[in-house]
N, C-alpha and C positions, 0 to 999 in steps of 0.2 A: 452450472454456475458461470455466468458471464463476467468478464472483467470490464473495466472502464477503458481498456486500451484496444481500439479497433474491433471491438465486439468478439474477441477471441475468448475461449474458455481457458481456465488454468491448465487443463489437460493439454490443450493445443499449444499453449505457450511452453509448457514443459517439454513437449515433443519437439517443438521447433528449436528450443535453446539447448536442450540436453540437461537442463537443470531439473532436479527432482521436484515433483509437485509440492510436497510438504515444505521444501525449501522456499519455493515461490510464495506459498501462503504465509510462511513465517516472515519473510522479508516484507510482504505487504503489511502484515500486522505491526511490525516494528516501525514501518514508515508512517502508518496511520497514528501510532502513539506519538512519534516525534512531531508530526504535523499538529496534533492536538495540543501538545505542550507549547509549541511555538506560537500557535494561535492564541492560547491562553495568556502567554506572556505579552503578546501585542495588545490583547484586550485589557489586561491589567494595567499596562503602561498608559493606555489611552484614557481609561475611565477612572484611574485612581491617582 
């Protein structure tokens, strides 16, 4: 599985940073959720 960051896999990122693979995946998940909420707020403010 490739990431959107420099074409590295999550395994490579985990090895490079010393952060466990599942922690990186969890952090990405929460970041995506936060971004979706923020974008929904912007959309709602603009169109309503």
